[in-house]
N, C-alpha and C positions, 0 to 999 in steps of 0.2 A: 504494500500500500504506500502511495507516495506521501511525502511529508506534507504537501499541501492538503491532501484529503484528510490525513490524520489531524492536522491543525483545524481544518474546517469542522470536522465532527466534534473535536474537543471544544472548540469555540461555541458551537451550537448547543452542546450539552450545558456548558457553563452559562451561556446567555439565557437559555431556557430556565435553568435553576434560579438565576438572579431575577428574571422576570416573574417567576412564580412567587418568590419570596417577597418581592416588592409590589406585588399586584394588589390593588385595593379591593378587588372582587373576592367573593367567597369561593371556596373550592367547588361548590355545586355550580355556580355561574361559570367558572373557568371550564369545568367539564362539559357543560352545555355548549359553550362557545367552541371548545375543541371538537366536540362531536359534530357540530354544524360545519365547521371548517373541513373536517375529515370527509363528511358527506359531500360537500361541494367539490373537494379535490377528487373524490371517487367518481362523481358525475363527470368532471372534466376529463379524467382518464378514460372513462367509458366513451365519451364523445371523440376523444383523440383516437382511441382504438378503432371505433367505427369508421372514422375518416381514413385511418390507415388502411383498413380492409378495403374500403371503396377505392382508394388510390391504387392498391395492389391489383385489384380486379381490372381497373382501367389500364394499368401498365401491361398486364397480361393480355388484355384484348388488343392493345396496340401491337404487341409483339406477335400475337398469333393471327390477327385478322387484318389490321390496317397496314402493317408493313408488307405482308405478302401481296395484298391488293395493290398497294402503291408500286411494288416491284413489277407486277403484271402490267400496270399502265405504262410504266417507264419502258419496259421491254417492248410493248406494243408500239409505243411512239418511236423507239429506236428502229424497229422493223419498218415502220411506215416511212421514216426518213431515208433509210437505206434503199427502200423500194423506189421512192421518189427520185433519189439521186441516180439510181440505175436506169430507171425509165426515161429520165430527162437528160442523161449524159449526151446522147447524140444532139439534142436541141442546144445544149450549152456549147457543144463543140461548133455547131453551125453558127451560133451567135458570135462566138469568138472569131471564127473565120471571117464572118461579115465585118466585124469590127476591124480586124486586121486589113481587110480589103479596103474599107473606107479610109483607114489611116494612110494606107499606101496611096490611094487616089488623092487625098488631101496634100500629101508631100509632093506628089507629081504636079499639082496645080500651082504650087508656090513658085 
């Protein structure tokens, strides 16, 4: 156990003891307040655990459903782009040839 943790625990115990000894409320009032605070903390922990479980389910769904679907879409787009490039390669070549011809004619006109 680290020195910090030991010091923290020791300080908490001493602080709690001093607070109880110097507290103007009765023991019954202190127990009621403590019980209420414990109940509130318990409820907060329950809410956090529920939220954690929801978050874990969401992460699992992302990993199992959304990521594979996204990869399918990405692969489909990549296939379509490759298909477009392949199908239009002759057109691109003809356009480049015509541009080259036009540039040649422009140089000859000067």
